[in-house]
Every structure is written in C-alpha cells, then in structure tokens.
C-alpha positions as CSV (number, residue, x, y, z in Angstrom):
1,X,33.6,-3.0,-71.1
2,X,32.3,-4.9,-68.3
3,X,34.8,-7.3,-69.2
4,X,37.5,-4.8,-68.7
5,X,35.8,-3.9,-65.2
6,X,35.7,-7.5,-64.3
7,X,39.3,-8.1,-65.1
8,X,40.3,-5.1,-63.1
9,X,38.6,-6.3,-60.0
10,X,40.1,-9.7,-60.2
11,X,43.4,-8.1,-60.4
12,X,42.7,-6.1,-56.9
13,X,41.5,-8.7,-55.2
14,X,44.5,-11.0,-56.0
15,X,47.1,-8.1,-54.9
16,X,44.8,-8.0,-51.7
17,X,45.8,-11.6,-51.5
18,X,49.6,-11.1,-51.9
19,X,51.1,-13.4,-48.6
20,X,53.3,-10.6,-46.8
21,X,57.2,-10.9,-46.5
22,X,56.9,-12.3,-42.8
23,X,55.7,-15.6,-44.8
24,X,52.6,-15.2,-42.5
25,X,48.8,-14.6,-43.5
26,X,47.4,-11.5,-41.8
27,X,45.1,-12.6,-39.0
28,X,41.3,-11.2,-39.2
29,X,40.6,-8.9,-36.4
30,X,38.0,-10.8,-34.3
31,X,34.4,-9.6,-34.1
32,X,33.4,-7.7,-31.2
33,X,31.2,-10.5,-29.6
34,X,34.3,-12.6,-29.8
35,X,36.7,-10.3,-28.3
36,X,37.5,-11.4,-24.4
37,X,35.6,-9.8,-21.9
38,X,37.6,-7.8,-19.4
39,X,36.7,-8.6,-15.8
40,X,36.8,-5.9,-13.0
41,X,39.2,-6.7,-10.2
42,X,37.3,-8.2,-7.2
43,X,34.3,-9.5,-9.0
44,X,33.8,-13.0,-9.9
45,X,33.0,-13.6,-13.8
46,X,29.6,-15.1,-12.9
47,X,28.5,-16.0,-9.4
48,X,24.9,-16.7,-10.2
49,X,23.5,-13.8,-8.3
50,X,23.1,-11.5,-11.1
51,X,25.5,-8.6,-10.5
52,X,25.2,-6.2,-13.5
53,X,28.3,-3.7,-12.8
54,X,27.4,-1.2,-15.8
55,X,23.8,-1.0,-14.2
56,X,25.4,-0.4,-11.1
57,X,27.4,2.5,-12.5
58,X,24.4,3.8,-14.1
59,X,22.4,4.3,-10.9
60,X,25.4,5.5,-9.0
61,X,24.7,9.2,-9.6
62,X,21.4,8.8,-7.4
63,X,23.4,6.9,-4.6
64,X,26.2,9.6,-4.8
65,X,23.7,12.3,-4.4
66,X,22.3,11.1,-1.3
67,X,25.6,10.4,0.0
68,X,27.5,13.5,-0.7
69,X,24.7,16.2,-0.9
70,X,21.5,14.9,1.0
71,X,23.2,13.1,4.3
72,X,26.7,14.5,3.8
73,X,28.2,11.1,4.9
74,X,31.5,11.4,6.5
75,X,33.7,8.3,6.2
76,X,36.2,7.3,8.5
77,X,38.6,4.4,8.2
78,X,38.3,3.1,4.1
79,X,41.9,2.2,4.1
80,X,40.9,-0.5,6.8
81,X,39.2,-2.7,3.9
82,X,41.8,-4.9,2.2
83,X,43.1,-4.1,-1.4
84,X,42.4,-8.0,-2.1
85,X,40.8,-11.0,-1.0
86,X,37.4,-11.8,0.7
87,X,36.4,-9.5,3.7
88,X,33.3,-9.4,5.8
89,X,31.8,-5.7,6.6
90,X,30.0,-6.4,9.7
91,X,27.8,-3.2,10.9
92,X,24.7,-2.0,13.0
93,X,21.8,-1.6,11.2
94,X,18.8,1.0,11.4
95,X,16.2,3.2,10.2
96,X,13.1,2.0,9.1
97,X,14.3,1.4,5.4
98,X,17.8,-0.1,5.1
99,X,19.5,3.0,3.0
100,X,22.8,2.1,5.7
101,X,23.4,-0.8,3.4
102,X,23.3,1.5,0.5
103,X,25.4,4.2,1.8
104,X,27.9,1.9,2.9
105,X,28.3,0.5,-0.5
106,X,28.4,3.9,-1.9
107,X,31.0,5.2,0.7
108,X,33.4,2.2,-0.5
109,X,32.6,3.2,-4.5
110,X,33.5,6.8,-3.7
111,X,36.4,6.3,-1.7
112,X,39.9,7.5,-3.0
113,X,41.1,5.1,-4.7
114,X,37.5,3.7,-5.6
115,X,37.3,0.5,-3.4
116,X,35.9,-2.9,-4.5
117,X,32.5,-3.6,-5.3
118,X,31.0,-4.7,-2.1
119,X,28.3,-7.4,-2.2
120,X,25.6,-7.3,0.3
121,X,22.9,-9.3,1.7
122,X,19.1,-8.7,1.9
123,X,16.3,-10.6,3.8
124,X,14.0,-13.1,1.6
125,X,11.1,-11.0,1.8
126,X,12.6,-8.5,-0.6
127,X,12.0,-10.7,-3.4
128,X,7.9,-10.5,-2.9
129,X,8.6,-6.8,-3.5
130,X,8.2,-6.2,-7.8
131,X,11.0,-5.3,-8.8
132,X,12.8,-4.6,-5.9
133,X,14.5,-8.1,-5.5
134,X,15.8,-7.8,-9.0
135,X,17.3,-4.4,-8.5
136,X,19.1,-5.4,-5.4
137,X,20.7,-8.5,-7.3
138,X,22.0,-6.2,-10.1
139,X,23.5,-3.7,-7.9
140,X,25.0,-6.5,-6.3
141,X,22.6,-7.9,-3.5
142,X,22.2,-12.0,-2.6
143,X,19.4,-13.6,-0.5
144,X,20.8,-13.7,3.0
145,X,22.2,-17.3,4.1
146,X,25.2,-18.8,5.1
147,X,25.5,-21.0,2.1
148,X,25.4,-17.6,-0.2
149,X,27.9,-15.9,2.0
150,X,30.1,-18.7,1.6
151,X,29.8,-18.7,-1.9
152,X,30.8,-15.0,-2.0
153,X,33.7,-15.1,0.2
154,X,35.2,-18.3,-1.4
155,X,35.3,-16.0,-4.7
156,X,37.2,-13.6,-2.8
157,X,34.6,-10.9,-2.5
158,X,34.0,-8.0,0.0
159,X,30.7,-8.9,1.4
160,X,28.4,-6.6,3.8
161,X,26.4,-8.5,6.4
162,X,24.3,-7.0,9.2
163,X,23.9,-9.4,12.2
164,X,21.1,-7.8,13.9
165,X,18.7,-8.7,10.9
166,X,15.4,-7.1,10.7
167,X,15.5,-6.4,14.1
168,X,17.9,-3.9,13.7
169,X,15.8,-1.4,11.3
170,X,12.7,-2.8,13.1
171,X,13.4,-1.1,16.4
172,X,11.5,2.0,17.7
173,X,13.1,5.3,17.5
174,X,13.3,5.5,21.3
175,X,15.8,2.4,21.0
176,X,17.8,4.0,18.5
177,X,21.8,3.1,18.6
178,X,20.8,0.3,20.9
179,X,22.3,-2.5,18.8
180,X,20.3,-5.7,18.9
181,X,21.8,-9.0,19.6
182,X,24.1,-10.7,16.8
183,X,24.0,-13.6,15.1
184,X,27.1,-15.6,14.9
185,X,27.0,-17.2,11.5
186,X,29.7,-14.3,10.3
187,X,31.8,-15.6,13.0
188,X,31.4,-19.2,11.6
189,X,32.3,-17.8,8.3
190,X,35.4,-16.1,9.4
191,X,37.0,-19.1,11.0
192,X,36.1,-21.4,8.3
193,X,37.2,-19.5,5.6
194,X,40.1,-17.6,7.1
195,X,38.0,-14.4,6.4
196,X,38.7,-11.0,8.4
197,X,35.8,-9.1,10.0
198,X,35.7,-5.3,9.2
199,X,33.5,-3.7,12.1
200,X,31.4,-0.8,10.7
201,X,29.5,1.6,12.5
202,X,27.0,3.8,11.0
203,X,25.0,7.1,12.7
204,X,22.5,9.2,10.8
205,X,19.8,6.6,9.7
206,X,18.1,6.2,12.6
207,X,17.1,10.0,12.5
208,X,16.4,9.6,8.7
209,X,13.5,7.3,9.3
210,X,12.4,7.4,12.9
211,X,10.4,4.4,13.5
212,X,7.3,5.4,15.6
213,X,5.3,2.0,15.1
214,X,5.0,-0.8,12.8
215,X,1.8,-2.0,10.9
216,X,2.8,-5.6,10.8
217,X,-1.0,-6.9,9.6
218,X,-0.9,-4.4,6.9
219,X,2.6,-5.4,6.1
220,X,1.5,-9.2,5.8
221,X,-0.6,-8.2,3.1
222,X,2.0,-6.8,1.0
223,X,4.6,-9.9,1.8
224,X,6.8,-7.6,4.2
225,X,7.4,-7.9,7.8
226,X,5.6,-4.5,8.6
227,X,4.8,-1.1,7.2
228,X,6.7,1.6,9.2
229,X,5.2,4.7,10.7
230,X,7.5,7.8,10.8
231,X,6.5,11.6,11.9
232,X,5.4,12.3,8.3
233,X,4.4,8.9,6.9
234,X,1.6,7.5,6.0
235,X,0.3,11.0,7.4
236,X,1.5,12.7,4.1
237,X,1.5,10.0,1.9
238,X,4.0,8.9,-0.6
239,X,6.0,12.6,0.0
240,X,6.1,11.1,3.8
241,X,7.9,8.2,2.8
242,X,11.4,10.7,1.9
243,X,13.9,10.4,4.2
244,X,15.0,13.3,6.6
245,X,18.3,15.1,5.7
246,X,20.2,13.8,8.8
247,X,23.8,14.2,8.9
248,X,25.9,10.5,8.7
249,X,28.7,9.0,9.6
250,X,30.3,5.6,8.6
251,X,33.8,4.5,10.5
252,X,35.2,1.0,9.2
253,X,37.4,-0.3,12.1
254,X,40.4,-2.3,12.2
255,X,40.0,-6.0,10.9
256,X,39.7,-8.7,13.3
257,X,41.4,-11.8,12.4
258,X,39.9,-14.4,14.7
259,X,42.1,-17.2,12.6
260,X,45.3,-16.0,13.5
261,X,47.2,-16.7,17.0
262,X,46.0,-13.7,19.7
263,X,47.1,-12.7,22.9
264,X,43.3,-11.4,23.6
265,X,41.2,-14.2,25.5
266,X,38.2,-12.3,25.0
267,X,38.8,-13.2,20.9
268,X,40.2,-16.5,21.4
269,X,37.9,-18.9,19.3
270,X,39.9,-21.6,21.0
271,X,38.3,-21.0,24.3
272,X,35.4,-18.5,23.4
273,X,32.3,-19.8,21.5
274,X,31.0,-18.2,18.1
275,X,28.1,-16.8,19.9
276,X,30.3,-15.0,22.8
277,X,32.5,-13.9,19.8
278,X,29.8,-12.2,18.2
279,X,28.8,-10.7,21.6
280,X,32.5,-9.2,21.7
281,X,32.2,-7.9,17.9
282,X,28.8,-6.5,19.0
283,X,30.4,-4.5,21.6
284,X,33.1,-3.3,19.7
285,X,30.7,-1.7,17.0
286,X,28.2,-0.1,19.6
287,X,31.5,1.7,21.2
288,X,32.2,2.8,17.6
289,X,28.8,4.0,17.3
290,X,29.2,6.1,20.5
291,X,32.0,7.7,19.7
292,X,30.7,8.8,16.3
293,X,27.4,10.2,17.9
294,X,29.5,12.0,20.1
295,X,31.5,13.6,17.4
296,X,28.5,14.7,15.5
297,X,27.6,18.3,16.7
298,X,23.9,18.3,15.3
299,X,21.6,15.3,14.1
300,X,20.6,17.8,11.2
301,X,23.7,19.9,10.6
302,X,26.8,17.7,11.9
C-alpha cells in the first residue's frame, strides 16, 4: 500500500515538472520581500532624514481634524506649488508653538488633487525633547541648516522654511503678524539650485497661542529656548496647553524665480544683494498677511 502511494506521488511530481509548450520553464513568483518597492512621486527612496510615509498617513487624521474642523483652515493658491521639481515654501512664523508648519504641510496634502509630501525644517533644540525629534523626522522634518536644505532640494523635494526662525514664534502677542527679519539663506539656495520660491502667508496661528511672556530660565532647564506663557498656560496646567480654536487662512503666492531674467530691479540678483532680496520677499509675504487679515471677518468665527 505504501509502495503504491509512493509511486503515485512520484508521478504527480513528474507531471508538475513537465516543460510547457513555450519551451520555457515557469518562473517562480518572487517572495514578498523580494518584490520591487514602489516609490511615491516626489520622495527620494532614502534621504537619510527618516521620512516614513506610512507613519505620516497614520497620523494624518489628527492633523486633518485640526485643519478641517478645529481651525477650519481656508487655503488659497495651492495651485502655485509646482507639480514636479524642487521648490522652497517660504512662510511667516507665528504662534508660541509652531502649529503653522503642520497646517501648511497638511494643506498641501489635502489639496485637490493631493500635493506632494512637503518636507519641513526644524530648530536643532527639538532633538533635545524626548520623542519629538523622532516624530518630526518620521513625518518629514529635517534639522534646519543650509546643507540639509540643499540636500533636500537636490533630491527634488518641496521644502518648507521659516526665515524668521525662532524669533517668529517667540514674539509677544502685541507684536502679532509683525514679521521679524528674514535670514537670506533661502535666497542663496534659490539662486544656487535654481529653485522657485513660493511665498506663504499664514493667519490664525497668533490667536491660537497668544504669547504673553517667555520663561527662558525654566526653558533652559528643559533644553528648549523658553516655556510659553499664554492666557491659559501654565495657569490651567496641561489643559491650558490646548490651542484656541481660531480661524485660519493660508495663501500660497505666485512663484518667485530669481534665477530667471527679470525687469523688476528690486528682484534682480545681479544688482541686489541676497539680504535685500530677502527683505523684498519678506515685504511681499507681509502684504499677503495683511490682506488675509482683512479678509477674515472674525478671529474665531471667520
């Protein structure tokens, strides 16, 4: 009995190995781990900063809620972001905690059609905060430096930068929407890498976290520039750290291509130094911010 079963098994094995009529042996399907990885357009396979697109999509519902329901962000001009190639999103910075960057990134992701993943730059002190630096990297962040930004734009990325730096979010509420001086690094990047500048104006973040004072000594103990004092924090403890539900507006302006010939002497890099070009871009964004503030009828109800 066993001998007959063994013979039958051998015949079935031999039939399975019959060469097909095409003269080619069937090719074994690759294992899942051997399958080629499909890359998402606009994202380098490996850029060394830790971007995790799957993780980014998993946390999107939280930021979608803040964007669509809590702050009811109105987005204008998203079509000005190029569909391909590198670009620098240059924005005003505001609010004691930088939710403005998160809302700009989310606005591009939720555009119709969805935009490419936006990379953003963050101050190096963020890496001193347990878990925060790792989170920033996984959702697309990179430590702010000229070299890191150049590396990203060389890979064709859309990069968000705040030329005001920490001074933008650290200004008191009485100075809301008064832009601080811009660093000129983004001007040099645009010229050296022939990358367009997309001016971005944000209104709403100042009222979400009205900064009344800064506890700088206490901040140093925690490895951060300061601890913000708002109308509710630290008075109400952790609950006071929740942002206020202000009405937000974000506008993406028309691209500024400094590397192309222009009749506008104010933006001509052949005769205007980078620092002055940065001032010109700052003035343009300040004008955009002013128009958005006039467009918004109410701080909390729009």
